[in-house]
C-alpha positions as CSV (number, residue, x, y, z in Angstrom):
1,X,-12.9,-16.9,-22.8
2,X,-9.7,-18.9,-22.7
3,X,-6.7,-17.1,-21.0
4,X,-3.9,-16.0,-23.4
5,X,-0.7,-18.0,-23.2
6,X,2.3,-16.3,-21.7
7,X,4.0,-14.0,-24.2
8,X,0.9,-13.7,-26.5
9,X,0.7,-9.9,-26.0
10,X,4.4,-9.4,-26.8
11,X,4.2,-11.6,-29.9
12,X,1.3,-9.6,-31.3
13,X,2.7,-6.2,-30.6
14,X,0.5,-5.4,-27.7
15,X,1.5,-3.9,-24.3
16,X,1.5,-6.4,-21.6
17,X,-1.8,-6.5,-19.7
18,X,-1.5,-5.9,-16.0
19,X,-4.1,-8.6,-15.6
20,X,-2.3,-11.3,-17.5
21,X,1.4,-10.6,-17.3
22,X,3.0,-12.0,-14.2
23,X,5.1,-9.7,-12.2
24,X,8.2,-10.7,-10.2
25,X,6.0,-10.8,-7.1
26,X,3.2,-12.6,-8.8
27,X,3.9,-15.8,-10.8
28,X,1.4,-17.9,-12.8
29,X,-0.6,-20.2,-10.5
30,X,-0.2,-17.9,-7.5
31,X,-3.1,-16.0,-6.0
32,X,-3.0,-12.2,-6.3
33,X,-2.2,-10.7,-2.9
34,X,-5.0,-8.6,-1.5
35,X,-4.5,-4.9,-1.8
36,X,-4.4,-2.9,1.4
37,X,-7.6,-1.2,2.2
38,X,-8.5,1.9,4.2
39,X,-11.8,2.0,6.0
40,X,-13.0,5.6,6.3
41,X,-15.2,6.7,9.2
42,X,-17.0,9.9,9.6
43,X,-17.5,12.0,12.6
44,X,-20.9,10.3,13.0
45,X,-19.1,7.3,14.4
46,X,-17.6,9.5,17.1
47,X,-21.0,10.9,17.8
48,X,-22.4,7.4,18.2
49,X,-19.6,6.4,20.6
50,X,-20.2,9.6,22.6
51,X,-24.0,8.9,22.7
52,X,-23.4,5.3,23.9
53,X,-21.2,6.5,26.8
54,X,-23.8,9.1,27.7
55,X,-26.5,6.4,27.8
56,X,-24.4,4.3,30.2
57,X,-23.9,7.3,32.5
58,X,-27.6,8.1,32.4
59,X,-28.5,4.5,33.2
60,X,-26.1,4.5,36.2
61,X,-27.4,7.8,37.5
62,X,-31.1,6.7,37.1
63,X,-30.4,3.5,39.0
64,X,-28.6,5.1,41.9
65,X,-31.1,8.0,42.1
66,X,-34.0,5.4,42.4
67,X,-32.2,3.6,45.2
68,X,-31.4,6.8,47.1
69,X,-35.0,8.0,46.7
70,X,-36.2,4.6,48.2
71,X,-33.7,4.8,51.0
72,X,-31.8,1.7,49.9
73,X,-28.1,1.6,51.0
74,X,-25.9,0.8,48.1
75,X,-22.4,1.3,46.6
76,X,-21.4,1.3,43.0
77,X,-18.7,-1.4,42.4
78,X,-17.2,-3.0,39.3
79,X,-15.9,-1.0,36.3
80,X,-17.6,2.2,37.2
81,X,-16.1,2.3,40.6
82,X,-12.7,1.6,39.1
83,X,-13.3,4.5,36.6
84,X,-14.2,6.8,39.5
85,X,-11.0,6.1,41.4
86,X,-8.8,6.3,38.3
87,X,-10.4,9.5,37.2
88,X,-9.3,11.2,40.3
89,X,-5.7,10.6,39.3
90,X,-5.8,10.7,35.5
91,X,-9.2,11.3,33.7
92,X,-7.5,10.3,30.4
93,X,-6.9,6.8,31.7
94,X,-10.6,6.1,32.4
95,X,-12.0,3.0,30.6
96,X,-15.6,2.8,29.5
97,X,-17.8,0.1,31.0
98,X,-21.3,-0.7,29.6
99,X,-22.8,-2.6,32.6
100,X,-23.5,-1.2,36.1
101,X,-22.6,-3.2,39.2
102,X,-24.3,-2.2,42.4
103,X,-23.7,-3.6,45.9
104,X,-26.7,-3.9,48.2
105,X,-27.8,-5.9,51.2
106,X,-30.0,-8.9,50.4
107,X,-32.5,-7.8,53.0
108,X,-33.0,-4.6,50.9
109,X,-33.5,-6.5,47.6
110,X,-37.3,-6.2,47.5
111,X,-37.2,-2.4,48.0
112,X,-34.4,-2.1,45.5
113,X,-36.4,-4.1,43.0
114,X,-39.5,-2.0,43.4
115,X,-37.4,1.2,43.1
116,X,-35.5,0.1,39.9
117,X,-38.7,-1.2,38.3
118,X,-40.4,2.1,38.9
119,X,-37.4,3.7,37.1
120,X,-38.0,1.6,34.0
121,X,-35.8,-1.4,34.7
122,X,-37.0,-5.0,34.3
123,X,-35.8,-7.7,36.7
124,X,-34.3,-11.0,35.4
125,X,-32.2,-13.8,37.0
126,X,-29.5,-14.6,34.5
127,X,-26.4,-16.8,34.9
128,X,-26.9,-16.9,38.7
129,X,-27.2,-13.2,39.3
130,X,-30.0,-10.7,39.6
131,X,-29.9,-8.1,36.8
132,X,-32.2,-5.3,35.7
133,X,-32.3,-4.7,32.0
134,X,-33.1,-1.2,30.8
135,X,-36.6,-1.6,29.4
136,X,-38.1,-4.3,27.2
137,X,-35.4,-3.9,24.6
138,X,-32.6,-3.8,27.2
139,X,-29.6,-6.1,26.9
140,X,-28.1,-8.2,29.7
141,X,-24.6,-6.9,29.0
142,X,-25.8,-3.4,29.5
143,X,-27.9,-4.1,32.6
144,X,-27.7,-3.2,36.2
145,X,-26.1,-6.1,38.0
146,X,-26.8,-6.7,41.7
147,X,-24.2,-8.0,44.0
148,X,-25.1,-8.9,47.6
149,X,-23.0,-7.5,50.4
150,X,-21.2,-10.1,52.6
151,X,-21.9,-12.9,50.1
152,X,-19.7,-14.7,47.7
153,X,-20.4,-13.7,44.1
154,X,-19.4,-17.2,43.0
155,X,-19.4,-20.2,45.3
156,X,-15.7,-20.8,44.8
157,X,-14.6,-17.2,45.7
158,X,-12.1,-17.1,48.5
159,X,-13.5,-13.8,49.8
160,X,-17.1,-12.6,50.0
161,X,-18.2,-9.2,48.7
162,X,-17.7,-6.4,51.2
163,X,-20.4,-4.9,53.4
164,X,-21.6,-1.3,53.0
165,X,-19.9,0.2,56.0
166,X,-17.2,1.9,53.9
167,X,-18.1,4.0,50.9
168,X,-17.0,7.2,49.2
169,X,-19.0,9.9,47.5
170,X,-18.3,10.5,43.8
171,X,-20.2,12.9,41.5
172,X,-23.4,12.6,43.6
173,X,-23.4,8.8,44.1
174,X,-21.7,6.3,46.4
175,X,-18.8,4.1,45.3
176,X,-17.2,1.3,47.4
177,X,-14.0,2.2,49.3
178,X,-10.8,1.6,47.4
179,X,-9.3,-1.3,49.3
180,X,-12.6,-3.2,49.2
181,X,-12.9,-2.6,45.4
182,X,-9.3,-3.9,45.1
183,X,-10.2,-7.1,46.9
184,X,-13.3,-7.6,44.8
185,X,-11.2,-7.3,41.6
186,X,-8.5,-9.6,42.8
187,X,-11.1,-12.2,43.9
188,X,-12.9,-12.2,40.6
189,X,-9.7,-12.0,38.6
190,X,-11.3,-12.4,35.2
191,X,-9.7,-10.9,32.1
192,X,-11.6,-7.6,32.5
193,X,-10.7,-7.5,36.3
194,X,-7.0,-7.9,35.4
195,X,-7.4,-5.0,32.9
196,X,-9.0,-2.8,35.6
197,X,-6.2,-3.7,38.0
198,X,-3.6,-2.8,35.4
199,X,-5.4,0.6,35.0
200,X,-5.1,1.2,38.7
201,X,-1.4,0.2,38.6
202,X,-0.7,2.5,35.7
203,X,-2.0,5.6,37.5
204,X,-0.3,4.7,40.8
205,X,-3.3,3.7,42.8
206,X,-1.7,0.3,43.3
207,X,2.0,-0.5,43.9
208,X,4.2,-3.0,45.8
209,X,3.2,-1.4,49.2
210,X,-0.4,-2.4,48.5
211,X,0.5,-6.1,49.0
212,X,0.8,-5.5,52.7
213,X,-2.9,-4.6,52.9
214,X,-4.1,-7.8,51.3
215,X,-5.0,-11.2,52.7
216,X,-2.3,-13.8,52.0
217,X,-4.4,-15.7,49.4
218,X,-4.8,-12.6,47.2
219,X,-1.2,-11.4,47.3
220,X,0.1,-13.8,44.5
221,X,-2.4,-12.4,42.1
222,X,-1.4,-8.9,42.6
223,X,2.3,-9.8,42.6
224,X,1.7,-11.5,39.2
225,X,0.4,-8.2,37.7
226,X,3.0,-6.0,39.4
227,X,5.8,-8.2,38.1
228,X,4.4,-8.7,34.6
229,X,1.7,-6.0,33.8
230,X,1.6,-7.0,30.2
231,X,1.3,-10.8,30.8
């Protein structure tokens, strides 16, 4: 069907069609601007989010329970350790983390592997690190990641991971001592590490006085975030 010429409706006594009469905002030859849309979500979405968070927490507890039962010294590091420290100041500022980072000594790896596998985890060596996915359908991004105490996580890291001589108890499991966690985050300094550092700055766990506790090579990184938290 051929389109009507402009003015056809008016000449034939018909009301202008909204589909054919150009408005001041829409001229012939221009594309119709998209209408705003509203995406509606039900409470089932919130239920799925809550379930996902609960699954991560269950995975963390199952992993550390297995290590403790096997007598393997460990400390939770990474995002879950950040969340533990932040929650003691402001629980509302806690950020969800899907993977679980655990610090152990390399000499304990075989015992740790046996304990985690008995708890349903499957070992894999991915992107240069040992991980334990949660069962045959487990995903690497949701796995238990192993970090070895006293070793550099990446060859170019200026500071190795800490040892296990300083840990703190939190909700029934062990987390790495705060200053050691801070050093790990500043050493890695990826986007998610900077986000975790900002969270700790926001709740007052880190301030300008913290700089005095850092090695000289790490101070510029923290200064950068303190001077420009949004940058």
